[in-house]
N, C-alpha and C positions, 0 to 999 in steps of 0.2 A: 505495499500500499504503499501509496506516496506521500511524503512528509505537508502537502498541500490540501491533504483531502483531510474534512474532520466530517466527527457523526456527534450527534446528541445523545450523549449518555445517561441513563438515569443514577441518580447520586445514591450510592449506598445507604443504608441506614445502620444506627450505633449495634455491633454483636452480629454483623450480616458483610463482612469483607467480600463475600465473593459471589452476592447475590448479581446473579446472569440482567444486562440490561434488559428493556422494555420490546430493544427492537425483535427482527426474528431468530429464533433460537441457535437458527445453523450460520450465520453470519459472524467472523469473529469481531470480538471491537477491536476498536484501537489502540494502540496502544500510547500509552501519555508520552513515552519518551519519542515518539517518533512525530510529534506535532511540532509546530512552529518555534523555536526557542531564543533562546539569547546569541547571538555570533557567538560561532566557535560551538557551540553544545554541538551535542549527535543529530538534532533533529535539525538540524542547517547547513551539516558539512557538505563540502563538495565530495564527492564520492570520489570523482576524478584530479582531488587535487589535493596533494600529503597536506597535513598539515606540519607546519614548519615550527622550529626551535624545540620538538623533542616532545614531549606529552602534557599537553595541556592537562591542569588539574581541573579545568571545569566538564573536563569529559565523565568523568568520572561517579559524580551525584546522576548524570542521565543513564550512565552504563547500569548504576543499582537499582535504577528505573525501571530500565528494558527488564531487567534479569526479576524484578521483583513482580513484573506484571507479566511476565511470560508463561507460566504457570498458568493463571486462571485465561488470560487469551489466549492458548494452544486448549484446555478441554472446551471453549466455545466454540471451537471449529466443527465440532460434531458432536451429535444428538449421543452416540455410542460408545465415544473413545473414553468417558469419565468409568461407564463400565468395564469396558476391558481394561483399564489399566486398575483398576480395584481389584478383577479379578486372577490382574498378571502378579499383583502385589502378593495377592493373598498368594498366588504357587509359590512366590520366591521365598517369602516369609516359612512355608512350610519344609521347602527345601535346606535352609540355614536350620528349623529348627531338627529334621533329621541329622545334618552332618554335626549340632551340637548333643543330640543324641548319640551318635558314632563316635565323641571322641569322651563324655561322661562314660561310656560301657567302657572303651577301649583302657580306661584307665584306671578300674578295676579288674583289670587280667583275667578277663572272663575265662572259664576253662573250655569252652565252646568256641565254635565257629562264629565270627563275627555276626553273621547277617541270623543267627539265631538269639545271640546275645539281642541285636538289636528288636527283634519280631519279640522276644520278650520282654522287654523294656516297652514297648509301644501297647503291651497287654496286664500291664503291672495297677497295681493298686485297684479300684474297682474295675476296672478290665478285666482284672482274674474272676471276679462275681459275674460278670455277663458273659464270660464266657461259661461260667457253671449253668447259667441261664441257657445259653443256647444251645449246648451240649445235651444236659439232664433237663431242663424245665425249672420249676417252680416246687420246693420242700414245703409244701402246708402244714407240717408240724411247727408248733412252736414249744423248743425244749429249753428246757433251762438247767441252768449250772447246780452245782453243790452248794452252794448258795442260796437259791430261788432265784437268781438274776436270770432272765431271760438270755440265751446264747445271740450272737447276732446271727441275722440270717439275711436271706437273697432276697427277701418280700421286702426290705427295702430300698430294692431299685426298678422303676418302674419298666411295665411289658413292652413297651411300644420299640424302644433301639434293637433289644436281644431277638425279639421276635421277627422282626423285620430283617435283620441278618439268619437268622435260623432257616425263615422258611425259602429266602434266596440260597442259602448255601443247599437244603435239598434241591433246589430246581436244578441247580449250577453247579453241585459237586467242587466248589472252590474253597480251601482251606479258608476256616471259618474268621482268623486272626485277618488277614488277607482284607478278606468281605468285608469284618467289622472297620477297618480300616479306609476300606474305599469308598463306604459308604459315611462315615463321619469328616471324610475330605470331599466330597461331591456335595454335601450337606453344608455346609462350611462354606463351601468357595460360592452357592447358591447364595446363602447369606450375606455373604460380603456384597455380591452383583445387585442384591435387593436392596441392601439396608441405603449403597448411593444412590438407589432409583427410588426410593424413600424420600432422601433428605434433600436429593437435587430441586426438588422444587421449592422447598421450604426454605434453605438457608444456598444456595447458588451449588452449579458443580464444583468448583475449587474445593469449600469446604465440606462437599459433599463426602466426593473424593478422600480427603484428609483425613475426614471420622472412621470410613471404609477401612483407610492404611493403618490409623490408630489402631482401630478394632481388631484388625487380623493381627499388631505383633503386642497384643498387651502379654502381660507378662507370662500366663498359663494357658495362653493362646495353643502351644505345643499340642494341648489335647484336643485340635479338632485334626489332629493327625492319628490320632490312638484308640483304640475301642471303647470309647465313650459316647455318651447320651449328647454332648452339647453343642455339636456340629447340627445334629437334626434338630434340637428344641430351637437352635440358633434360627435358625431355616425355618421353622414354624412362627415364629414370635415374627421375624421381619416377615413373613406372609399373612399374618394377621395384622400387624401395621398398615400394610401397604391395603389391603381389605379394609380397612374402616378409614382410611383415608380416603377410599374409592365409595363408601356406604355402600360394600355387599354384606348385609348383615346377613343374609341368608347360606351365603357361601363361608360364613366365620363358622356356622354353626359344628360344623365335622370338625372344622380344624379345630375349634375349643376342645371338644371331645378327646380328640387324638392328641391335643398337646396335655392333657388329664392325664393321656398312659404316658408319656414320654419323660415328666417332669413333675415334681410335687414343687412348682412356683405359680400355681394357679392365684392363691391371692391377692399379689400386686395385679396382676391381668384385670382381675374379676374388679380390680380399684376403679383400674382405668377404665373404664367400660362402664364405672357407674357414675365415674365423674362424668363421660361422655354422654351418657343416658339425661345426667340431670344439667346436661347443657341442652338437649333437644328439647329437654320439659319446659324448662326459661323462654325456648328461641319459642316452642310451640304456644306457649300461656300467652308471651308477649304480642304472636301473631294475630290469636285470637279477635284484638281488639280494629284489627284494621280490614279493607277493605277484602283482602284474598285471604283470609283465615287459612291455615294449614288443619286439611282432615288431624282427625284423633290416631288413623291408622299410619300415620307417618311415625309416632313414638314404640310401634309393633316391632319394628326390625330393630331396633337398639336395647330395645326391653328382653327380647327373644336372645341377642347375643350376648346380654348381659346374664340370663338365667341361665346360658350353656355355661357358660364362665364358669359359673357359681356351680352345677353341675359338673363340670369337668375337675374344678377341686377334689371333689368329692368322690371321682368315680371308682379311681385305686383302692383308697381307705374304704369306700364301701363293699367292693368285691369280696379286698380281704376279710373282710369283719362276716359276711357271708359263708367263705368258706370254710374260716376257724370258726365261728361260732361265738363271738367276740366280738362286741361293740366297738373295744379301744385297743382290738389285737394291734392296729397301726404306729398307735402311739406307745404301744411299748414297748415294739420293733427300732421304733426310731429314740427311744430311750433306753434301749441296749445297744445304739451302735455310740450318740454324745455321751452315755453314759456320766449323766448328769440327773437333776432333779426338774421337774417339767417347769420352773420359773423363767420367768421372762428374765434375761440378761444376765442371770448368774454364771452361763459358763464363759461369757469376758470379766467377769469382776473377778470369781474364782479358777480361773485358768490356769494360774503358775500355781497356786497353793494346792489344789485335788490331782492336777499331774507330777506336782513335784520335778520340773523344768530344773535342769543345771544352766550355765550362762547363758551358751549357745541359742538354747530356745527360749529363756528371756528374753534378749533381744530381738527376736527372732518375732516374739509377743509385741513387745514397744514398737516393731518397723508395722506391725499389721495393724495396730490400734490408728500409728498414725496415717496411716492410709485410709482406714475406714475414715478416720476423723475430716479427711482432704475431700475423702467424699458426700460427708457431709456439708461438705463448705461449698464444695461445688454444688450440690442439689438444692441448696438456700441460693445460692447465686442464679441457678439455671431457672428460679421460680421466676426471674425479673427479666428474663432473656424474652424476644418473640417469639418462640416455639411456640407450636399447638398446646392446648393445656394438656392435654392428652399425655405427650412426650415429658412436660415438665412436671405430671404427676409422679409418673412414673418411676424415674430415679430415687424419689423420698420415700417411698412407698414399701422399692425393694430393696431399701438398705436396711427401713425398718423392719422388713422381714427378714434380712438375713441376721441382724443382731440381735434378735429375739430367738429363734430360732436355732442358731448354727454356733459353735465354739469358733474361737478364734483357732484353727491350724492351719496350714499350708494351703490347705485346699481352700480358703478364702478368697484367694486369688484365684480360681476357678470358678468361687460362684459371682465374682465381677463381671463373668463372661457375658449373662444374662442383661446385665445393666446396658441397655444399648445406647443410651442419652450420656452417660458417662464419655465415652470418646468424643461426642460431638461438642462437650460443653468444653473439653477439653483444648479441641481446636481452636473455638470458636475465642477462648481464652489466649492463645498463642497467634496472633493475626499477622505475622511476616510468614513469610516461605520458607526462608532458613531456620525460622524458632521450630517451625515444624518438623523439619527435617530433622532436627536436634531430638524434636522431643521424640519420634518413632527410632531415632538410634537409641536413645537413653532405655527405651520399652525393648530392642533388642537383647543390649546388656541386660536387662532383670530378667529377662528367657533366659538367658545360660546360668543365671544365680538360680530361677525359681527349678530348673532341672535338673539341675546338677542336687538342690536338696533334698528333690525327693526319688530322683533314681541314684541315690549314694544309698540310700535305708534298704538292707538288704533284703527285707519281709516282701520289699516292692515285688520282686521278682519271681517269688513264689506263685504258680496257674496250679488253676486244678486240675485235673485228668479229663 
């Protein structure tokens, strides 16, 4: 584009640095550094006449401005480019995670071939329980230990992901670990692309892409390539928000029921849909006194979606109650895993005394607490942004859910993955592109730390036969 061509662009609002201009979305925005500027600037220099007297210092501000605007201008040249770049970034991070896992496993002097040890690492911790469900199904007996305490049971893990792998294995006869990793990668990659599509009309293509990359680089994002359910649930959650954005309430109903069989995080989702229903009721009430009031049936869709979210949250606990004959069987199973009294916030306040943590784990608890407090600060600040109310409400609701029900273990970082608003707020808080690249680089370093933390525990490598 020549330097004497100017376009009129919409000025971005506060907290919205990458909002696309009001013109056609397929046309690139003119870079500010290419507009007419002072003599000697990059915008007016004669390309055929070299600058005399060495390097002109007035050139560097224009160069920095050109680099700063190159990212958003590049993203606006194609509607599909941010989606493809988010998928490419996701794939790059997963390859990096595989390299980190290989390095960590090599450091432990594995007695078996490296590929076998890497495969065992990708199915460690919760993955070993999923493999047990995939191979043998559920054991519906609630067994107690010598002191009357309920033993840990695979019923704590929801059935959608392991049975998807199990049925696919019966059809294809592919190894269960390979299938589990493939399904996790495919669904998480779809979630990364869907997150960009969800955020692009809200914050612009640049911030949407940056948010997807930050989400793909979070400390525990390596589990998107493990035999874990995080990838499938992320794809379902992003799909739900896309359907909510388009008001496809009937399609949301079966998805909400499947989500209730995938992960036990239905309470924050139900809270978001309750807020959405309240908004629609308020809008309907205000329109009753206008010339074109909305019929009451317009509230049926949001009400049905909210009811489906509540039903989905109760689906798996209710099924366990029916099979075991105990109405509170699911609560007992969860208590067997967290090994704590069923009182809110107690796991966070008494974790050090209860576990007898050594110094290293005590420092880890401090790090987890500081990260959680930082997330709370971001959630409060997020309520002041221009994001839709449903997205603003989801993060604080989800953090309260984590605080009440989960202990401060290293898996806390994994439980931050469904907090989809968190990477958006991180990117909105870092306005420059160099700062955003620095944020992603810092997250990659924390991935190495987190993977080394969980994979150096010898118990992690026990896989049921």
